[in-house]
C-alpha positions in Angstrom: 95.7 91.1 155.8 94.9 90.7 152.1 97.6 89.7 149.6 96.8 91.0 146.1 93.1 90.8 146.5 91.4 90.7 143.1 88.7 93.1 142.0 85.6 90.9 141.4 84.4 93.4 138.8 87.3 92.5 136.5 86.5 88.8 136.0 85.1 85.5 137.3 87.0 85.5 140.6 85.5 83.4 143.4 86.4 83.0 147.0 87.1 79.7 148.8 87.3 79.6 152.6 89.6 76.8 154.0 89.5 76.4 157.8 92.7 75.1 159.2 94.4 76.0 155.9 97.8 76.9 157.4 99.0 73.3 157.7 98.3 69.7 156.8 95.7 68.8 154.1 94.2 72.3 154.4 97.4 73.9 153.4 97.9 71.2 150.7 94.4 71.9 149.3 95.1 75.7 149.2 98.3 75.0 147.4 96.5 72.9 144.8 93.8 75.5 144.3 96.3 78.3 143.9 98.4 76.3 141.5 95.5 75.3 139.3 94.8 76.5 135.7 91.2 77.0 136.7 90.0 80.2 138.4 90.9 82.8 139.3 90.4 81.8 142.9 90.7 84.0 146.0 91.6 81.6 148.9 90.8 82.7 152.5 93.0 80.7 154.9 91.1 80.8 158.2 93.0 79.6 161.2 93.4 80.4 164.9 97.0 81.6 165.1 97.4 84.9 163.3 101.2 84.7 163.0 101.4 81.1 161.7 98.5 81.7 159.4 100.1 84.8 157.8 103.4 82.9 157.4 101.5 80.1 155.6 99.8 82.7 153.4 103.1 84.3 152.5 104.4 81.0 151.2 101.2 80.2 149.4 101.2 83.6 147.7 104.8 83.1 146.6 103.9 79.9 144.8 100.5 80.9 143.4 99.8 80.9 139.7 99.1 84.3 138.2 95.6 85.5 138.7 95.1 83.6 142.0 95.2 85.4 145.3 95.2 84.4 149.0 94.8 86.1 152.4 94.8 85.2 156.1 91.9 85.6 158.5 91.7 84.7 162.1 89.2 82.0 163.1 89.1 80.2 166.4 86.5 77.4 166.1 86.7 76.9 169.8 85.0 80.2 170.4 81.6 80.9 169.0 82.2 84.6 169.4 85.3 84.3 167.1 83.3 82.2 164.6 80.6 84.9 164.4 83.1 87.7 164.2 84.8 86.0 161.3 81.5 85.3 159.6 80.4 89.0 160.0 83.7 90.3 158.7 83.7 88.0 155.7 80.0 88.8 155.0 80.7 92.5 155.0 83.6 92.2 152.7 81.7 90.0 150.2 78.6 92.3 150.2 80.7 95.4 149.7 82.6 93.8 146.8 86.0 93.9 148.5 86.4 90.2 147.8 84.7 87.9 145.3 81.5 85.9 146.0 82.0 82.8 148.1 82.1 79.6 145.9 83.1 77.1 148.6 83.5 76.7 152.3 85.9 73.9 153.2 85.4 72.8 156.8 88.8 71.2 157.3 90.1 72.3 160.7 89.9 69.8 163.5 91.4 68.6 166.7 92.1 65.2 168.3 92.1 65.4 172.0 94.7 63.8 174.2 94.2 62.1 177.5 92.6 65.0 179.3 89.1 66.3 178.8 89.3 70.0 177.9 86.6 72.5 177.0 86.1 75.3 174.5 85.6 78.9 175.5 81.8 78.2 175.5 82.2 75.2 177.8 81.8 72.4 175.2 84.1 69.3 175.2 86.8 70.5 172.8 86.8 67.7 170.2 83.0 67.9 169.7 83.0 71.7 170.1 85.6 72.4 167.5 85.1 69.6 165.0 81.3 69.9 164.9 79.7 72.9 166.7 82.2 75.5 165.5 81.8 74.5 161.9 78.0 74.1 162.4 77.8 77.7 163.4 80.2 78.9 160.7 78.2 77.3 157.9 74.9 78.6 159.1 76.3 82.1 159.5 77.7 82.1 156.0 74.8 80.5 154.1 73.1 83.9 153.4 76.1 84.9 151.2 76.5 81.6 149.5 74.5 81.8 146.2 74.4 79.1 143.5 76.6 77.7 142.4 78.5 77.1 145.6 79.3 74.2 147.9 80.2 73.1 151.4 82.8 70.4 152.0 83.1 68.9 155.5 86.2 66.9 156.3 85.3 63.7 158.2 87.3 60.5 158.7 87.0 56.8 158.0 87.5 56.3 161.8 83.7 57.1 162.0 83.0 53.6 160.6 83.4 50.8 163.1 83.4 48.1 160.3 86.8 49.3 159.3 88.3 48.7 162.7 90.6 51.7 162.6 90.5 52.5 166.3 87.9 53.1 169.0 84.5 53.2 167.4 82.0 56.1 167.9 79.8 55.8 170.9 76.8 58.0 170.0 74.6 59.3 172.8 73.1 62.7 171.9 74.5 66.1 171.1 74.0 67.5 174.6 75.8 64.6 176.2 78.6 64.6 173.7 79.0 68.4 174.3 79.6 67.5 177.9 82.1 64.8 177.0 79.7 61.9 177.8 79.4 58.8 175.6 76.8 56.1 175.3 77.1 53.3 177.9 78.7 51.0 175.3 81.9 53.1 175.6 82.4 52.2 179.3 86.0 51.3 180.2 89.1 52.1 178.2 92.0 54.2 179.2 92.3 58.0 178.7 94.0 57.7 175.3 91.3 55.4 174.0 88.7 57.8 175.3 90.3 60.7 173.4 90.4 58.7 170.2 86.8 57.8 170.7 85.9 61.5 171.1 87.5 62.1 167.7 85.7 59.2 165.8 82.4 60.3 167.4 82.9 63.9 166.2 83.7 62.6 162.7 80.4 60.7 162.7 78.8 64.0 163.8 80.4 65.6 160.7 78.6 63.2 158.4 75.3 63.6 160.2 75.6 67.3 159.8 76.6 67.1 156.1 73.6 64.9 155.2 71.2 67.1 157.2 72.6 70.2 155.6 72.3 68.8 152.1 68.6 68.1 152.7 68.1 71.8 153.6 70.1 73.6 150.9 68.4 75.2 147.9 69.2 74.0 144.4 72.7 75.0 143.2 74.3 74.8 146.7 75.7 71.4 147.6 77.2 69.7 150.7 79.4 66.7 150.7 81.6 64.9 153.3 85.3 64.0 152.6 87.5 61.3 154.0 91.2 62.1 153.6 92.3 58.7 154.9 95.1 58.4 157.4 97.4 61.4 156.6 100.8 61.3 158.3 102.8 64.2 159.6 100.0 66.7 160.2 99.3 68.7 163.3 96.0 66.8 164.1 97.5 65.0 167.1 99.0 68.2 168.7 97.0 67.4 171.9 98.4 63.9 172.3 101.0 63.1 174.9 104.5 64.2 173.8 105.9 60.7 173.0 102.8 59.8 170.9 102.9 63.2 169.2 106.6 62.7 168.3 106.0 59.3 166.8 103.0 60.6 164.8 104.8 63.6 163.5 108.3 62.4 163.0 108.4 58.6 162.8 105.2 57.4 161.1 105.6 59.6 158.0 108.8 57.6 157.1 107.0 54.3 157.5 104.1 54.9 155.0 104.9 51.9 152.9 104.9 49.5 155.9 101.7 51.0 157.4 99.9 50.6 154.1 100.8 46.9 154.1 100.0 46.1 157.8 97.3 48.6 158.7 95.4 50.1 155.7 96.1 50.9 152.1 94.2 54.2 152.7 97.2 56.1 154.0 98.3 59.2 152.1 100.5 62.2 152.1 99.0 65.6 152.8 99.6 66.5 149.2 97.6 63.6 147.9 94.6 64.1 150.3 94.8 67.9 149.9 94.7 67.6 146.2 91.5 65.4 146.4 90.0 67.9 148.8 90.7 70.8 146.4 89.1 68.8 143.6 86.0 68.2 145.7 85.8 72.0 146.4 86.3 73.2 142.8 85.7 70.6 140.2 82.9 71.6 137.7 81.9 67.9 137.3 80.6 67.9 140.9 78.4 70.9 140.5 75.2 68.9 141.0 76.6 66.3 143.5 75.3 66.7 147.0 74.7 64.6 150.2 77.6 62.2 149.4 80.6 60.8 151.2 83.8 60.9 149.3 86.8 58.6 150.0 89.4 60.7 148.3 88.0 61.3 144.8 85.5 58.4 145.0 81.9 58.6 146.3 81.2 55.6 148.6 78.8 54.7 151.3 79.6 55.9 154.8 79.0 53.7 157.8 75.6 52.1 158.3 74.8 54.2 161.4 75.6 57.4 159.6 72.4 57.1 157.6 70.2 57.4 160.7 68.2 60.4 159.8 66.6 60.7 163.3 70.0 61.1 164.9 71.0 63.6 162.2 67.9 65.7 162.7 68.2 65.6 166.5 71.9 66.6 166.2 70.9 69.5 164.0 68.1 70.8 166.3 70.2 70.3 169.5 73.1 72.1 167.9 70.9 75.0 167.0 69.7 75.3 170.6 73.1 74.8 172.2 74.8 77.4 170.1 71.8 79.8 169.8 72.5 79.9 166.1 70.3 80.9 163.2 68.1 78.4 161.5 68.8 77.1 158.1 68.4 79.5 155.2 
């Protein structure tokens, strides 16, 4: 349902799609965009649960600066049929002029699996299927309506970099194996919780491979960059973790930010801080020509050494196309 949708004929209104925008850093990014002096922006909050997404949109609309608008749309990244339905609906509304042209697609939604291997509607291991394949199809489906200047922002994680020692390192095999939930032999051993965390870090490496491969394919004026929010406490990312671990992650750790920054990593942030950086990456005019980069917050840095393996990235792209039967790059 649309909330005060602008008429694109009356001004410079532009649409920004934020997947997983009903909570966490996605919600914080939407809040920052809707509260900015720039714009006007029309934010599409795309999430799986229609009721919770509309509740979030109602709160966002109440706090939005005059001229900005926001609406909820249902998107389940664990179902390629849902992804394609969402993309078709959005495409139809943009081409008919019902909503403004798409300026940015923020691929933020993600899951971190617990101790049990689960699968998407299409039979893919859930972490890889949602974090990579769902967004891969979404981007390719929406590229035809993304005209310059526009941008794609993919939320990754510093857990993709084994040099940082933030948890179980990625264990890259190939896309088809990862879609089955199978790692490289180097990942042998480890309990179920470690395996779940490794699925997450490996999917975040896939996000970077995808971003770099996408950037090489995009025409001038359309950019693609990856974003590391750091460790963000109190979000719903760990909703699939065992109940005790989930309780600690959601209710205990957010109160220990100062301690965790001292003993674990200084790169620990609130959802508001990381969401603000994500909003900046999606909207800042100074980044109009920046593409194929990895941002740690608001700073472009190098991603992990293995993330620059172009052979892996191209194999991932081609295998993802075949597995999802998706369209080729535009």
